[in-house]
PDB file of N, H, CA, C and O in Angstrom:
ATOM      1  N   UNK A   1      53.826 -38.803-242.474  1.00  0.00           N
ATOM      2  CA  UNK A   1      54.728 -38.755-241.354  1.00  0.00           C
ATOM      3  C   UNK A   1      55.394 -37.377-241.313  1.00  0.00           C
ATOM      4  O   UNK A   1      55.918 -36.895-242.317  1.00  0.00           O
ATOM      5  N   UNK A   2      55.363 -36.769-240.156  1.00  0.00           N
ATOM      6  H   UNK A   2      54.937 -37.160-239.340  1.00  0.00           H
ATOM      7  CA  UNK A   2      56.013 -35.469-240.006  1.00  0.00           C
ATOM      8  C   UNK A   2      57.522 -35.676-239.892  1.00  0.00           C
ATOM      9  O   UNK A   2      57.992 -36.536-239.148  1.00  0.00           O
ATOM     10  N   UNK A   3      58.257 -34.881-240.634  1.00  0.00           N
ATOM     11  H   UNK A   3      57.876 -34.182-241.238  1.00  0.00           H
ATOM     12  CA  UNK A   3      59.715 -34.952-240.599  1.00  0.00           C
ATOM     13  C   UNK A   3      60.250 -33.817-239.731  1.00  0.00           C
ATOM     14  O   UNK A   3      59.521 -32.872-239.431  1.00  0.00           O
ATOM     15  N   UNK A   4      61.515 -33.900-239.324  1.00  0.00           N
ATOM     16  H   UNK A   4      62.108 -34.668-239.567  1.00  0.00           H
ATOM     17  CA  UNK A   4      62.082 -32.808-238.525  1.00  0.00           C
ATOM     18  C   UNK A   4      61.975 -31.449-239.216  1.00  0.00           C
ATOM     19  O   UNK A   4      61.696 -30.441-238.567  1.00  0.00           O
ATOM     20  N   UNK A   5      62.192 -31.422-240.504  1.00  0.00           N
ATOM     21  H   UNK A   5      62.419 -32.241-241.031  1.00  0.00           H
ATOM     22  CA  UNK A   5      62.148 -30.134-241.210  1.00  0.00           C
ATOM     23  C   UNK A   5      60.720 -29.592-241.296  1.00  0.00           C
ATOM     24  O   UNK A   5      60.522 -28.380-241.208  1.00  0.00           O
ATOM     25  N   UNK A   6      59.732 -30.456-241.466  1.00  0.00           N
ATOM     26  H   UNK A   6      59.893 -31.440-241.538  1.00  0.00           H
ATOM     27  CA  UNK A   6      58.355 -29.955-241.487  1.00  0.00           C
ATOM     28  C   UNK A   6      57.937 -29.470-240.101  1.00  0.00           C
ATOM     29  O   UNK A   6      57.154 -28.527-239.981  1.00  0.00           O
ATOM     30  N   UNK A   7      58.449 -30.103-239.073  1.00  0.00           N
ATOM     31  H   UNK A   7      59.085 -30.869-239.170  1.00  0.00           H
ATOM     32  CA  UNK A   7      58.178 -29.667-237.699  1.00  0.00           C
ATOM     33  C   UNK A   7      58.727 -28.258-237.467  1.00  0.00           C
ATOM     34  O   UNK A   7      58.018 -27.387-236.963  1.00  0.00           O
ATOM     35  N   UNK A   8      59.985 -28.039-237.835  1.00  0.00           N
ATOM     36  H   UNK A   8      60.561 -28.747-238.244  1.00  0.00           H
ATOM     37  CA  UNK A   8      60.609 -26.722-237.680  1.00  0.00           C
ATOM     38  C   UNK A   8      59.905 -25.703-238.567  1.00  0.00           C
ATOM     39  O   UNK A   8      59.660 -24.572-238.149  1.00  0.00           O
ATOM     40  N   UNK A   9      59.588 -26.100-239.773  1.00  0.00           N
ATOM     41  H   UNK A   9      59.787 -27.019-240.114  1.00  0.00           H
ATOM     42  CA  UNK A   9      58.886 -25.196-240.690  1.00  0.00           C
ATOM     43  C   UNK A   9      57.547 -24.748-240.105  1.00  0.00           C
ATOM     44  O   UNK A   9      57.180 -23.578-240.213  1.00  0.00           O
ATOM     45  N   UNK A  10      56.827 -25.669-239.495  1.00  0.00           N
ATOM     46  H   UNK A  10      57.125 -26.619-239.408  1.00  0.00           H
ATOM     47  CA  UNK A  10      55.543 -25.333-238.876  1.00  0.00           C
ATOM     48  C   UNK A  10      55.743 -24.312-237.753  1.00  0.00           C
ATOM     49  O   UNK A  10      54.971 -23.360-237.635  1.00  0.00           O
ATOM     50  N   UNK A  11      56.775 -24.509-236.932  1.00  0.00           N
ATOM     51  H   UNK A  11      57.402 -25.282-237.028  1.00  0.00           H
ATOM     52  CA  UNK A  11      57.070 -23.540-235.872  1.00  0.00           C
ATOM     53  C   UNK A  11      57.369 -22.162-236.450  1.00  0.00           C
ATOM     54  O   UNK A  11      56.884 -21.149-235.946  1.00  0.00           O
ATOM     55  N   UNK A  12      58.166 -22.134-237.504  1.00  0.00           N
ATOM     56  H   UNK A  12      58.560 -22.957-237.913  1.00  0.00           H
ATOM     57  CA  UNK A  12      58.538 -20.863-238.128  1.00  0.00           C
ATOM     58  C   UNK A  12      57.314 -20.174-238.729  1.00  0.00           C
ATOM     59  O   UNK A  12      57.124 -18.972-238.539  1.00  0.00           O
ATOM     60  N   UNK A  13      56.496 -20.915-239.442  1.00  0.00           N
ATOM     61  H   UNK A  13      56.650 -21.891-239.596  1.00  0.00           H
ATOM     62  CA  UNK A  13      55.341 -20.318-240.120  1.00  0.00           C
ATOM     63  C   UNK A  13      54.326 -19.741-239.128  1.00  0.00           C
ATOM     64  O   UNK A  13      53.615 -18.789-239.448  1.00  0.00           O
ATOM     65  N   UNK A  14      54.262 -20.317-237.933  1.00  0.00           N
ATOM     66  H   UNK A  14      54.840 -21.090-237.674  1.00  0.00           H
ATOM     67  CA  UNK A  14      53.339 -19.795-236.927  1.00  0.00           C
ATOM     68  C   UNK A  14      53.769 -18.420-236.417  1.00  0.00           C
ATOM     69  O   UNK A  14      52.950 -17.659-235.902  1.00  0.00           O
ATOM     70  N   UNK A  15      55.063 -18.107-236.564  1.00  0.00           N
ATOM     71  H   UNK A  15      55.728 -18.725-236.982  1.00  0.00           H
ATOM     72  CA  UNK A  15      55.591 -16.849-236.022  1.00  0.00           C
ATOM     73  C   UNK A  15      56.425 -16.095-237.050  1.00  0.00           C
ATOM     74  O   UNK A  15      57.375 -15.403-236.686  1.00  0.00           O
ATOM     75  N   UNK A  16      56.089 -16.217-238.304  1.00  0.00           N
ATOM     76  H   UNK A  16      55.317 -16.779-238.600  1.00  0.00           H
ATOM     77  CA  UNK A  16      56.880 -15.638-239.393  1.00  0.00           C
ATOM     78  C   UNK A  16      56.986 -14.111-239.305  1.00  0.00           C
ATOM     79  O   UNK A  16      57.962 -13.529-239.779  1.00  0.00           O
ATOM     80  N   UNK A  17      56.004 -13.475-238.709  1.00  0.00           N
ATOM     81  H   UNK A  17      55.212 -13.948-238.323  1.00  0.00           H
ATOM     82  CA  UNK A  17      56.009 -12.007-238.631  1.00  0.00           C
ATOM     83  C   UNK A  17      57.019 -11.456-237.630  1.00  0.00           C
ATOM     84  O   UNK A  17      57.321 -10.263-237.638  1.00  0.00           O
ATOM     85  N   UNK A  18      57.536 -12.318-236.777  1.00  0.00           N
ATOM     86  H   UNK A  18      57.291 -13.288-236.770  1.00  0.00           H
ATOM     87  CA  UNK A  18      58.459 -11.858-235.741  1.00  0.00           C
ATOM     88  C   UNK A  18      59.703 -12.753-235.711  1.00  0.00           C
ATOM     89  O   UNK A  18      59.726 -13.744-234.981  1.00  0.00           O
ATOM     90  N   UNK A  19      60.730 -12.421-236.488  1.00  0.00           N
ATOM     91  H   UNK A  19      60.711 -11.616-237.081  1.00  0.00           H
ATOM     92  CA  UNK A  19      61.929 -13.260-236.582  1.00  0.00           C
ATOM     93  C   UNK A  19      62.620 -13.523-235.245  1.00  0.00           C
ATOM     94  O   UNK A  19      63.186 -14.598-235.049  1.00  0.00           O
ATOM     95  N   UNK A  20      62.583 -12.568-234.329  1.00  0.00           N
ATOM     96  H   UNK A  20      62.123 -11.694-234.488  1.00  0.00           H
ATOM     97  CA  UNK A  20      63.243 -12.795-233.038  1.00  0.00           C
ATOM     98  C   UNK A  20      62.539 -13.896-232.249  1.00  0.00           C
ATOM     99  O   UNK A  20      63.181 -14.648-231.517  1.00  0.00           O
ATOM    100  N   UNK A  21      61.229 -13.986-232.399  1.00  0.00           N
ATOM    101  H   UNK A  21      60.707 -13.375-232.994  1.00  0.00           H
ATOM    102  CA  UNK A  21      60.482 -15.064-231.746  1.00  0.00           C
ATOM    103  C   UNK A  21      60.910 -16.408-232.327  1.00  0.00           C
ATOM    104  O   UNK A  21      61.089 -17.380-231.593  1.00  0.00           O
ATOM    105  N   UNK A  22      61.071 -16.456-233.642  1.00  0.00           N
ATOM    106  H   UNK A  22      60.925 -15.666-234.237  1.00  0.00           H
ATOM    107  CA  UNK A  22      61.495 -17.696-234.304  1.00  0.00           C
ATOM    108  C   UNK A  22      62.874 -18.113-233.806  1.00  0.00           C
ATOM    109  O   UNK A  22      63.093 -19.279-233.477  1.00  0.00           O
ATOM    110  N   UNK A  23      63.796 -17.166-233.751  1.00  0.00           N
ATOM    111  H   UNK A  23      63.618 -16.219-234.019  1.00  0.00           H
ATOM    112  CA  UNK A  23      65.150 -17.470-233.282  1.00  0.00           C
ATOM    113  C   UNK A  23      65.130 -17.991-231.850  1.00  0.00           C
ATOM    114  O   UNK A  23      65.771 -18.996-231.541  1.00  0.00           O
ATOM    115  N   UNK A  24      64.402 -17.314-230.988  1.00  0.00           N
ATOM    116  H   UNK A  24      63.881 -16.498-231.239  1.00  0.00           H
ATOM    117  CA  UNK A  24      64.315 -17.751-229.592  1.00  0.00           C
ATOM    118  C   UNK A  24      63.625 -19.101-229.470  1.00  0.00           C
ATOM    119  O   UNK A  24      64.008 -19.926-228.640  1.00  0.00           O
ATOM    120  N   UNK A  25      62.609 -19.327-230.293  1.00  0.00           N
ATOM    121  H   UNK A  25      62.298 -18.657-230.967  1.00  0.00           H
ATOM    122  CA  UNK A  25      61.895 -20.591-230.253  1.00  0.00           C
ATOM    123  C   UNK A  25      62.810 -21.744-230.665  1.00  0.00           C
ATOM    124  O   UNK A  25      62.794 -22.803-230.039  1.00  0.00           O
ATOM    125  N   UNK A  26      63.592 -21.544-231.697  1.00  0.00           N
ATOM    126  H   UNK A  26      63.605 -20.683-232.206  1.00  0.00           H
ATOM    127  CA  UNK A  26      64.513 -22.595-232.139  1.00  0.00           C
ATOM    128  C   UNK A  26      65.522 -22.888-231.036  1.00  0.00           C
ATOM    129  O   UNK A  26      65.858 -24.046-230.791  1.00  0.00           O
ATOM    130  N   UNK A  27      65.999 -21.853-230.380  1.00  0.00           N
ATOM    131  H   UNK A  27      65.726 -20.912-230.579  1.00  0.00           H
ATOM    132  CA  UNK A  27      66.915 -22.058-229.253  1.00  0.00           C
ATOM    133  C   UNK A  27      66.224 -22.830-228.134  1.00  0.00           C
ATOM    134  O   UNK A  27      66.805 -23.753-227.564  1.00  0.00           O
ATOM    135  N   UNK A  28      64.989 -22.455-227.822  1.00  0.00           N
ATOM    136  H   UNK A  28      64.517 -21.705-228.285  1.00  0.00           H
ATOM    137  CA  UNK A  28      64.242 -23.104-226.744  1.00  0.00           C
ATOM    138  C   UNK A  28      63.919 -24.563-227.062  1.00  0.00           C
ATOM    139  O   UNK A  28      63.943 -25.418-226.178  1.00  0.00           O
ATOM    140  N   UNK A  29      63.620 -24.836-228.320  1.00  0.00           N
ATOM    141  H   UNK A  29      63.601 -24.141-229.038  1.00  0.00           H
ATOM    142  CA  UNK A  29      63.214 -26.181-228.723  1.00  0.00           C
ATOM    143  C   UNK A  29      64.362 -27.006-229.308  1.00  0.00           C
ATOM    144  O   UNK A  29      64.129 -28.082-229.859  1.00  0.00           O
ATOM    145  N   UNK A  30      65.580 -26.521-229.197  1.00  0.00           N
ATOM    146  H   UNK A  30      65.769 -25.647-228.750  1.00  0.00           H
ATOM    147  CA  UNK A  30      66.728 -27.170-229.838  1.00  0.00           C
ATOM    148  C   UNK A  30      66.850 -28.647-229.460  1.00  0.00           C
ATOM    149  O   UNK A  30      66.981 -29.497-230.340  1.00  0.00           O
ATOM    150  N   UNK A  31      66.810 -28.960-228.171  1.00  0.00           N
ATOM    151  H   UNK A  31      66.703 -28.269-227.456  1.00  0.00           H
ATOM    152  CA  UNK A  31      66.964 -30.361-227.769  1.00  0.00           C
ATOM    153  C   UNK A  31      65.781 -31.200-228.242  1.00  0.00           C
ATOM    154  O   UNK A  31      65.951 -32.363-228.608  1.00  0.00           O
ATOM    155  N   UNK A  32      64.587 -30.619-228.235  1.00  0.00           N
ATOM    156  H   UNK A  32      64.448 -29.675-227.937  1.00  0.00           H
ATOM    157  CA  UNK A  32      63.409 -31.339-228.725  1.00  0.00           C
ATOM    158  C   UNK A  32      63.528 -31.613-230.227  1.00  0.00           C
ATOM    159  O   UNK A  32      63.166 -32.691-230.698  1.00  0.00           O
ATOM    160  N   UNK A  33      64.033 -30.641-230.965  1.00  0.00           N
ATOM    161  H   UNK A  33      64.327 -29.765-230.583  1.00  0.00           H
ATOM    162  CA  UNK A  33      64.223 -30.813-232.408  1.00  0.00           C
ATOM    163  C   UNK A  33      65.256 -31.903-232.674  1.00  0.00           C
ATOM    164  O   UNK A  33      65.067 -32.735-233.561  1.00  0.00           O
ATOM    165  N   UNK A  34      66.346 -31.901-231.908  1.00  0.00           N
ATOM    166  H   UNK A  34      66.499 -31.226-231.187  1.00  0.00           H
ATOM    167  CA  UNK A  34      67.365 -32.943-232.075  1.00  0.00           C
ATOM    168  C   UNK A  34      66.806 -34.325-231.755  1.00  0.00           C
ATOM    169  O   UNK A  34      67.113 -35.293-232.452  1.00  0.00           O
ATOM    170  N   UNK A  35      65.985 -34.427-230.705  1.00  0.00           N
ATOM    171  H   UNK A  35      65.736 -33.641-230.139  1.00  0.00           H
ATOM    172  CA  UNK A  35      65.384 -35.713-230.356  1.00  0.00           C
ATOM    173  C   UNK A  35      64.404 -36.160-231.434  1.00  0.00           C
ATOM    174  O   UNK A  35      64.344 -37.345-231.764  1.00  0.00           O
ATOM    175  N   UNK A  36      63.644 -35.232-231.980  1.00  0.00           N
ATOM    176  H   UNK A  36      63.693 -34.270-231.712  1.00  0.00           H
ATOM    177  CA  UNK A  36      62.715 -35.533-233.072  1.00  0.00           C
ATOM    178  C   UNK A  36      63.494 -36.088-234.254  1.00  0.00           C
ATOM    179  O   UNK A  36      63.100 -37.088-234.855  1.00  0.00           O
ATOM    180  N   UNK A  37      64.609 -35.430-234.586  1.00  0.00           N
ATOM    181  H   UNK A  37      64.929 -34.618-234.099  1.00  0.00           H
ATOM    182  CA  UNK A  37      65.442 -35.879-235.696  1.00  0.00           C
ATOM    183  C   UNK A  37      65.993 -37.279-235.430  1.00  0.00           C
ATOM    184  O   UNK A  37      65.970 -38.130-236.320  1.00  0.00           O
ATOM    185  N   UNK A  38      66.482 -37.523-234.228  1.00  0.00           N
ATOM    186  H   UNK A  38      66.501 -36.832-233.505  1.00  0.00           H
ATOM    187  CA  UNK A  38      67.034 -38.834-233.878  1.00  0.00           C
ATOM    188  C   UNK A  38      65.973 -39.921-234.022  1.00  0.00           C
ATOM    189  O   UNK A  38      66.231 -40.967-234.617  1.00  0.00           O
ATOM    190  N   UNK A  39      64.793 -39.679-233.483  1.00  0.00           N
ATOM    191  H   UNK A  39      64.583 -38.830-232.999  1.00  0.00           H
ATOM    192  CA  UNK A  39      63.711 -40.665-233.577  1.00  0.00           C
ATOM    193  C   UNK A  39      63.301 -40.905-235.025  1.00  0.00           C
ATOM    194  O   UNK A  39      63.007 -42.038-235.408  1.00  0.00           O
ATOM    195  N   UNK A  40      63.279 -39.854-235.823  1.00  0.00           N
ATOM    196  H   UNK A  40      63.518 -38.934-235.512  1.00  0.00           H
ATOM    197  CA  UNK A  40      62.926 -39.974-237.237  1.00  0.00           C
ATOM    198  C   UNK A  40      63.944 -40.850-237.969  1.00  0.00           C
ATOM    199  O   UNK A  40      63.565 -41.755-238.712  1.00  0.00           O
ATOM    200  N   UNK A  41      65.222 -40.584-237.762  1.00  0.00           N
ATOM    201  H   UNK A  41      65.530 -39.848-237.158  1.00  0.00           H
ATOM    202  CA  UNK A  41      66.283 -41.361-238.418  1.00  0.00           C
ATOM    203  C   UNK A  41      66.208 -42.820-237.995  1.00  0.00           C
ATOM    204  O   UNK A  41      66.322 -43.717-238.831  1.00  0.00           O
ATOM    205  N   UNK A  42      66.018 -43.062-236.704  1.00  0.00           N
ATOM    206  H   UNK A  42      65.925 -42.333-236.026  1.00  0.00           H
ATOM    207  CA  UNK A  42      65.937 -44.443-236.209  1.00  0.00           C
ATOM    208  C   UNK A  42      64.723 -45.163-236.797  1.00  0.00           C
ATOM    209  O   UNK A  42      64.812 -46.338-237.155  1.00  0.00           O
ATOM    210  N   UNK A  43      63.590 -44.464-236.899  1.00  0.00           N
ATOM    211  H   UNK A  43      63.518 -43.510-236.609  1.00  0.00           H
ATOM    212  CA  UNK A  43      62.385 -45.098-237.467  1.00  0.00           C
ATOM    213  C   UNK A  43      62.609 -45.495-238.917  1.00  0.00           C
ATOM    214  O   UNK A  43      62.228 -46.592-239.324  1.00  0.00           O
ATOM    215  N   UNK A  44      63.224 -44.617-239.698  1.00  0.00           N
ATOM    216  H   UNK A  44      63.534 -43.725-239.367  1.00  0.00           H
ATOM    217  CA  UNK A  44      63.521 -44.937-241.097  1.00  0.00           C
ATOM    218  C   UNK A  44      64.448 -46.144-241.164  1.00  0.00           C
ATOM    219  O   UNK A  44      64.249 -47.037-241.988  1.00  0.00           O
ATOM    220  N   UNK A  45      65.457 -46.174-240.306  1.00  0.00           N
ATOM    221  H   UNK A  45      65.619 -45.448-239.637  1.00  0.00           H
ATOM    222  CA  UNK A  45      66.411 -47.288-240.292  1.00  0.00           C
ATOM    223  C   UNK A  45      65.705 -48.589-239.909  1.00  0.00           C
ATOM    224  O   UNK A  45      65.921 -49.625-240.537  1.00  0.00           O
ATOM    225  N   UNK A  46      64.864 -48.532-238.882  1.00  0.00           N
ATOM    226  H   UNK A  46      64.688 -47.690-238.371  1.00  0.00           H
ATOM    227  CA  UNK A  46      64.123 -49.724-238.449  1.00  0.00           C
ATOM    228  C   UNK A  46      63.242 -50.243-239.581  1.00  0.00           C
ATOM    229  O   UNK A  46      63.176 -51.450-239.811  1.00  0.00           O
ATOM    230  N   UNK A  47      62.569 -49.347-240.284  1.00  0.00           N
ATOM    231  H   UNK A  47      62.623 -48.366-240.097  1.00  0.00           H
ATOM    232  CA  UNK A  47      61.694 -49.749-241.389  1.00  0.00           C
ATOM    233  C   UNK A  47      62.464 -50.430-242.518  1.00  0.00           C
ATOM    234  O   UNK A  47      61.896 -51.223-243.268  1.00  0.00           O
ATOM    235  N   UNK A  48      63.751 -50.123-242.640  1.00  0.00           N
ATOM    236  H   UNK A  48      64.213 -49.478-242.030  1.00  0.00           H
ATOM    237  CA  UNK A  48      64.562 -50.705-243.716  1.00  0.00           C
ATOM    238  C   UNK A  48      65.171 -52.055-243.335  1.00  0.00           C
ATOM    239  O   UNK A  48      65.696 -52.759-244.198  1.00  0.00           O
ATOM    240  N   UNK A  49      65.109 -52.421-242.064  1.00  0.00           N
ATOM    241  H   UNK A  49      64.683 -51.850-241.362  1.00  0.00           H
ATOM    242  CA  UNK A  49      65.698 -53.689-241.621  1.00  0.00           C
ATOM    243  C   UNK A  49      64.799 -54.869-242.002  1.00  0.00           C
ATOM    244  O   UNK A  49      63.601 -54.695-242.223  1.00  0.00           O
ATOM    245  N   UNK A  50      65.386 -56.070-242.078  1.00  0.00           N
ATOM    246  H   UNK A  50      66.360 -56.211-241.899  1.00  0.00           H
ATOM    247  CA  UNK A  50      64.593 -57.260-242.410  1.00  0.00           C
ATOM    248  C   UNK A  50      63.452 -57.488-241.414  1.00  0.00           C
ATOM    249  O   UNK A  50      63.589 -57.222-240.220  1.00  0.00           O
ATOM    250  N   UNK A  51      62.347 -57.975-241.922  1.00  0.00           N
ATOM    251  H   UNK A  51      62.236 -58.191-242.892  1.00  0.00           H
ATOM    252  CA  UNK A  51      61.157 -58.177-241.097  1.00  0.00           C
ATOM    253  C   UNK A  51      61.335 -59.256-240.032  1.00  0.00           C
ATOM    254  O   UNK A  51      60.655 -59.226-239.006  1.00  0.00           O
ATOM    255  N   UNK A  52      62.241 -60.210-240.261  1.00  0.00           N
ATOM    256  H   UNK A  52      62.793 -60.234-241.094  1.00  0.00           H
ATOM    257  CA  UNK A  52      62.378 -61.324-239.328  1.00  0.00           C
ATOM    258  C   UNK A  52      63.169 -60.977-238.061  1.00  0.00           C
ATOM    259  O   UNK A  52      63.269 -61.811-237.162  1.00  0.00           O
ATOM    260  N   UNK A  53      63.719 -59.794-237.973  1.00  0.00           N
ATOM    261  H   UNK A  53      63.637 -59.116-238.704  1.00  0.00           H
ATOM    262  CA  UNK A  53      64.418 -59.379-236.755  1.00  0.00           C
ATOM    263  C   UNK A  53      63.404 -58.971-235.690  1.00  0.00           C
ATOM    264  O   UNK A  53      62.334 -58.448-236.003  1.00  0.00           O
ATOM    265  N   UNK A  54      63.752 -59.216-234.433  1.00  0.00           N
ATOM    266  H   UNK A  54      64.620 -59.641-234.178  1.00  0.00           H
ATOM    267  CA  UNK A  54      62.860 -58.811-233.343  1.00  0.00           C
ATOM    268  C   UNK A  54      62.862 -57.290-233.216  1.00  0.00           C
ATOM    269  O   UNK A  54      63.794 -56.616-233.655  1.00  0.00           O
ATOM    270  N   UNK A  55      61.817 -56.772-232.616  1.00  0.00           N
ATOM    271  H   UNK A  55      61.060 -57.319-232.259  1.00  0.00           H
ATOM    272  CA  UNK A  55      61.713 -55.317-232.420  1.00  0.00           C
ATOM    273  C   UNK A  55      62.881 -54.825-231.565  1.00  0.00           C
ATOM    274  O   UNK A  55      63.483 -53.795-231.869  1.00  0.00           O
ATOM    275  N   UNK A  56      63.199 -55.553-230.509  1.00  0.00           N
ATOM    276  H   UNK A  56      62.710 -56.389-230.262  1.00  0.00           H
ATOM    277  CA  UNK A  56      64.300 -55.138-229.628  1.00  0.00           C
ATOM    278  C   UNK A  56      65.615 -55.087-230.398  1.00  0.00           C
ATOM    279  O   UNK A  56      66.410 -54.164-230.223  1.00  0.00           O
ATOM    280  N   UNK A  57      65.838 -56.078-231.247  1.00  0.00           N
ATOM    281  H   UNK A  57      65.192 -56.828-231.390  1.00  0.00           H
ATOM    282  CA  UNK A  57      67.067 -56.109-232.045  1.00  0.00           C
ATOM    283  C   UNK A  57      67.086 -54.950-233.044  1.00  0.00           C
ATOM    284  O   UNK A  57      68.122 -54.314-233.239  1.00  0.00           O
ATOM    285  N   UNK A  58      65.949 -54.679-233.671  1.00  0.00           N
ATOM    286  H   UNK A  58      65.108 -55.196-233.512  1.00  0.00           H
ATOM    287  CA  UNK A  58      65.863 -53.558-234.612  1.00  0.00           C
ATOM    288  C   UNK A  58      66.158 -52.236-233.903  1.00  0.00           C
ATOM    289  O   UNK A  58      66.890 -51.394-234.425  1.00  0.00           O
ATOM    290  N   UNK A  59      65.586 -52.062-232.715  1.00  0.00           N
ATOM    291  H   UNK A  59      64.992 -52.746-232.291  1.00  0.00           H
ATOM    292  CA  UNK A  59      65.811 -50.825-231.962  1.00  0.00           C
ATOM    293  C   UNK A  59      67.273 -50.685-231.557  1.00  0.00           C
ATOM    294  O   UNK A  59      67.829 -49.588-231.598  1.00  0.00           O
ATOM    295  N   UNK A  60      67.892 -51.789-231.166  1.00  0.00           N
ATOM    296  H   UNK A  60      67.440 -52.680-231.132  1.00  0.00           H
ATOM    297  CA  UNK A  60      69.307 -51.766-230.799  1.00  0.00           C
ATOM    298  C   UNK A  60      70.160 -51.390-231.999  1.00  0.00           C
ATOM    299  O   UNK A  60      71.060 -50.557-231.883  1.00  0.00           O
ATOM    300  N   UNK A  61      69.888 -51.996-233.150  1.00  0.00           N
ATOM    301  H   UNK A  61      69.158 -52.672-233.244  1.00  0.00           H
ATOM    302  CA  UNK A  61      70.646 -51.692-234.365  1.00  0.00           C
ATOM    303  C   UNK A  61      70.428 -50.248-234.819  1.00  0.00           C
ATOM    304  O   UNK A  61      71.362 -49.591-235.278  1.00  0.00           O
ATOM    305  N   UNK A  62      69.209 -49.763-234.691  1.00  0.00           N
ATOM    306  H   UNK A  62      68.450 -50.297-234.318  1.00  0.00           H
ATOM    307  CA  UNK A  62      68.913 -48.380-235.078  1.00  0.00           C
ATOM    308  C   UNK A  62      69.644 -47.394-234.169  1.00  0.00           C
ATOM    309  O   UNK A  62      70.173 -46.385-234.636  1.00  0.00           O
ATOM    310  N   UNK A  63      69.668 -47.688-232.881  1.00  0.00           N
ATOM    311  H   UNK A  63      69.238 -48.507-232.502  1.00  0.00           H
ATOM    312  CA  UNK A  63      70.390 -46.823-231.939  1.00  0.00           C
ATOM    313  C   UNK A  63      71.880 -46.807-232.264  1.00  0.00           C
ATOM    314  O   UNK A  63      72.514 -45.751-232.264  1.00  0.00           O
ATOM    315  N   UNK A  64      72.428 -47.978-232.538  1.00  0.00           N
ATOM    316  H   UNK A  64      71.913 -48.835-232.538  1.00  0.00           H
ATOM    317  CA  UNK A  64      73.851 -48.082-232.898  1.00  0.00           C
ATOM    318  C   UNK A  64      74.132 -47.295-234.181  1.00  0.00           C
ATOM    319  O   UNK A  64      75.108 -46.548-234.258  1.00  0.00           O
ATOM    320  N   UNK A  65      73.276 -47.467-235.178  1.00  0.00           N
ATOM    321  H   UNK A  65      72.483 -48.073-235.116  1.00  0.00           H
ATOM    322  CA  UNK A  65      73.436 -46.752-236.450  1.00  0.00           C
ATOM    323  C   UNK A  65      73.408 -45.242-236.229  1.00  0.00           C
ATOM    324  O   UNK A  65      74.243 -44.511-236.762  1.00  0.00           O
ATOM    325  N   UNK A  66      72.444 -44.789-235.443  1.00  0.00           N
ATOM    326  H   UNK A  66      71.766 -45.383-235.010  1.00  0.00           H
ATOM    327  CA  UNK A  66      72.334 -43.350-235.190  1.00  0.00           C
ATOM    328  C   UNK A  66      73.583 -42.827-234.479  1.00  0.00           C
ATOM    329  O   UNK A  66      74.141 -41.805-234.877  1.00  0.00           O
ATOM    330  N   UNK A  67      74.013 -43.513-233.448  1.00  0.00           N
ATOM    331  H   UNK A  67      73.560 -44.344-233.125  1.00  0.00           H
ATOM    332  CA  UNK A  67      75.180 -43.057-232.690  1.00  0.00           C
ATOM    333  C   UNK A  67      76.443 -43.031-233.544  1.00  0.00           C
ATOM    334  O   UNK A  67      77.263 -42.122-233.415  1.00  0.00           O
ATOM    335  N   UNK A  68      76.601 -44.017-234.408  1.00  0.00           N
ATOM    336  H   UNK A  68      75.935 -44.755-234.513  1.00  0.00           H
ATOM    337  CA  UNK A  68      77.803 -44.095-235.247  1.00  0.00           C
ATOM    338  C   UNK A  68      77.798 -43.079-236.390  1.00  0.00           C
ATOM    339  O   UNK A  68      78.861 -42.657-236.844  1.00  0.00           O
ATOM    340  N   UNK A  69      76.630 -42.690-236.850  1.00  0.00           N
ATOM    341  H   UNK A  69      75.767 -43.033-236.480  1.00  0.00           H
ATOM    342  CA  UNK A  69      76.562 -41.867-238.058  1.00  0.00           C
ATOM    343  C   UNK A  69      76.043 -40.446-237.876  1.00  0.00           C
ATOM    344  O   UNK A  69      76.236 -39.610-238.759  1.00  0.00           O
ATOM    345  N   UNK A  70      75.399 -40.156-236.768  1.00  0.00           N
ATOM    346  H   UNK A  70      75.243 -40.835-236.051  1.00  0.00           H
ATOM    347  CA  UNK A  70      74.756 -38.849-236.636  1.00  0.00           C
ATOM    348  C   UNK A  70      75.074 -38.105-235.344  1.00  0.00           C
ATOM    349  O   UNK A  70      74.467 -37.071-235.066  1.00  0.00           O
ATOM    350  N   UNK A  71      76.002 -38.605-234.563  1.00  0.00           N
ATOM    351  H   UNK A  71      76.496 -39.445-234.790  1.00  0.00           H
ATOM    352  CA  UNK A  71      76.380 -37.880-233.355  1.00  0.00           C
ATOM    353  C   UNK A  71      77.791 -37.353-233.510  1.00  0.00           C
ATOM    354  O   UNK A  71      78.608 -37.907-234.245  1.00  0.00           O
ATOM    355  N   UNK A  72      78.054 -36.280-232.807  1.00  0.00           N
ATOM    356  H   UNK A  72      77.390 -35.829-232.209  1.00  0.00           H
ATOM    357  CA  UNK A  72      79.388 -35.673-232.877  1.00  0.00           C
ATOM    358  C   UNK A  72      80.395 -36.592-232.209  1.00  0.00           C
ATOM    359  O   UNK A  72      80.127 -37.209-231.178  1.00  0.00           O
ATOM    360  N   UNK A  73      81.550 -36.661-232.828  1.00  0.00           N
ATOM    361  H   UNK A  73      81.767 -36.160-233.666  1.00  0.00           H
ATOM    362  CA  UNK A  73      82.605 -37.511-232.265  1.00  0.00           C
ATOM    363  C   UNK A  73      83.751 -36.679-231.795  1.00  0.00           C
ATOM    364  O   UNK A  73      84.737 -37.216-231.289  1.00  0.00           O
TER     365      UNK A  73
END
């Protein structure tokens, strides 16, 4: 499974010779990176929930967990 850090690392390694490109790319992909991170955290949380919960309930709980623990307040 690709993690947010491996995703960013892959972007950086593709353009390692030009640091300004890396900086601009991170700025350009910032919202995509944040969404990748959010989905990754929610997936890990869903995988840790009991198997007998419905998918919809797991997704709701994962969204709640993410909002309570990983968003700016």
